[in-house]
N, C-alpha and C positions, 0 to 999 in steps of 0.2 A: 504493500500500500504506500509506504513512504517513497518507494522508488517510482511509483506511478505519479505521485504528486510532484516529485522532482522533474520528471519528464514533461509533465503538464506545464510547470513553471518555465522550463526551458523553451517549450513550444510557444507559450504566450509571449515570452521575452523576444524570441526570434521574430514573431509576427509584428510586434511593436517596432523593433528595429527596422524591419522591412518597410513598414508603413511610413516611418519617419524618413527613411532613405528615398522612398518613392516620391514623397511630397517635395523633398529638396530637388530631386532630379527633374520633376515635372511641376514647376511652380504654376499657380493659378494664372490663367491668361489675363493680361492687363485689359481693363475695360476701356473701350473707346470713349473719349470725352463726348458729351452731348454737343449738339450743334453742328453746323455745316463745316466743310473743309475750306470752301471759298465762296464768297459772295461778290458778284460784280454788279455795280450800279451804273446804269446809263440814263442819260436824259432822253426824253422822246426826241424824235428827229424834227427837222425844221417845220415850222408852221407858216401859214399864209401871213402876208403883211397885214397887220391890223391897224395901220395908220389911216387907212381909208374909212375906218369905222365898222367894217364888216367883221363879224365874229364867226369864223369857220371852225368847227370842232375837229376837222380832219387835218392831215398833213398837207404841206405844200408839194409841188412837183418835186423839188429837191428832197423834201422829206421822204417821199415815197422811193426816190432813188437811193437814199441812205438806208431805208428799211430793207430794200432788196439787196443792197451791198452787204449789210450786216449778216444776212443769212449765210454768206460765204465767209466773211471776215471773222466772225465769232468762232465758228468751228475750226478755221485755219490758224488763227493767231492766239486764241485764248482757250482756257479749259472749256470743254463742251458742257453746257449746263444740263443738269438732271432735272431742274425745275425752272419754270419761267413764271415771273410774277409781274403784274402791271397794275397801275392804279385803275380803279373802277371807272367805267364810262360815266361822264357827267354831261350836263347840258352844254358846258363850254368846251369839253375836250374828250376825244377818244384816241388821242395821239399816242399815249404810251402803249396801248394794245396794238394799234396799227404799226407802230415801230417794230415790234417783235413778232408780228404775224408771219412774215416770210420765214423768219428763223424758226418759229414754231413748226411750220410746215416742213422745213428742211431737215430738222432733227427729230421730227415726229413726237413733239412734247406739247401738251396742252398749256394754255396760258391761264393762270389763276388770277382773277381780277375781282377780288371781293372787298378790298380796302379802298376807301377814298383817299384823296391826296393828303388830307389832314390826319389820317389814321396811320401815319408812318410808325408811331410807337407800337401800335398793335401788330402791324406787319412785321416789324423787327422782332418783337417778342415771339411771334409764331415761328419765324425762321430759326430763332435761337433755341427754342424749347420743344417744338414738335419733333418727336422721334423720327418722323419720315425724312427730315432734313439731315440727320446725323451722318457726318462724313461725306456729304454730297456737295455738288456745285450748284449754286443758285444765281440766276441772273434776274435783276429787278430793273424795270423801266419805270421811271417816275417823273414828276414835274420838277424843274430845276430849283424852284423856290424852297422845296422841302428836302432836297437831296442831302445837304449837310446835316440836317436834323436826323434824317434816316440813318446816315452813316454813323453818327454819334450814338444813336439808339442801338446800333449793331456793334458798339464797343470801340469805335475809332476815336482816338483822342487828339490826333494831330491834323485833321483835315481842315480846310478853310471854312469860315463861318458862312460864306456866300458862294454861290455858283454864278459865274459870269453869264448874264442873260443872252449874250451873243454867241455862246459856245454850245455846240451840239456834238462835238467829235471826241469826247473823252470817255474812258472807262475807269471808274473807281473800283479797283480790285482790292478786296479785303481777304486776307489769308489768316486763318486761325491755327495757332500752335499752342497746345496746352491751355486752351481757353483764352489766349491773348490774341487780340486783333492787330495785324499790321496792315498798313494802307499804302497803296500806290496809285498815282494818277497817271494813267497810260493813254497813249494816242490810239484812236480807232484805225486811222489811215484807211478809211472806207471810200472816200470820194476825193477827186482832185481838189486841191485847196485846203485839205485837212492838215492839221499840224503834224509834223514828222516826229516830234518828241513830246 
């Protein structure tokens, strides 16, 4: 009987050592941080001249040319988006949706357009917290007046406070590493006359 107890103890001790060794050899996988890998923000493409008093909610001719060009430029020069987001259509503008519609068709991704221009904080919160965006690339088309606020809501600390109203050819790329956002202002180089840097 004592011999059996001794053998049982040795077996139990061996199993414990094996379990500890296995745990050290195969550590638990690191959990992927919540939130997207990259967010790109663009302004909607060019709009009609409003100095005449006419309010057109759609893009101008050059705006449609930019939208068509972005369908090639984004997949060729930037990370291909897993998700496309644009401001919701309003009485005054459907330009953000129109700007990324050719891209949507080119990469076969739907456009989510549930947030109004003023709901940039809610849009940012959804992108940062909804599990479907974890580790993904998101492209957002917005109105220029709220883009700096949107970027800040997405964790950017060093972007300008205002977007130049004459500028349509930039991509604000936000990259997340260990939950920290780093920001770059990149040229689209989509149409003749666009900035090179």
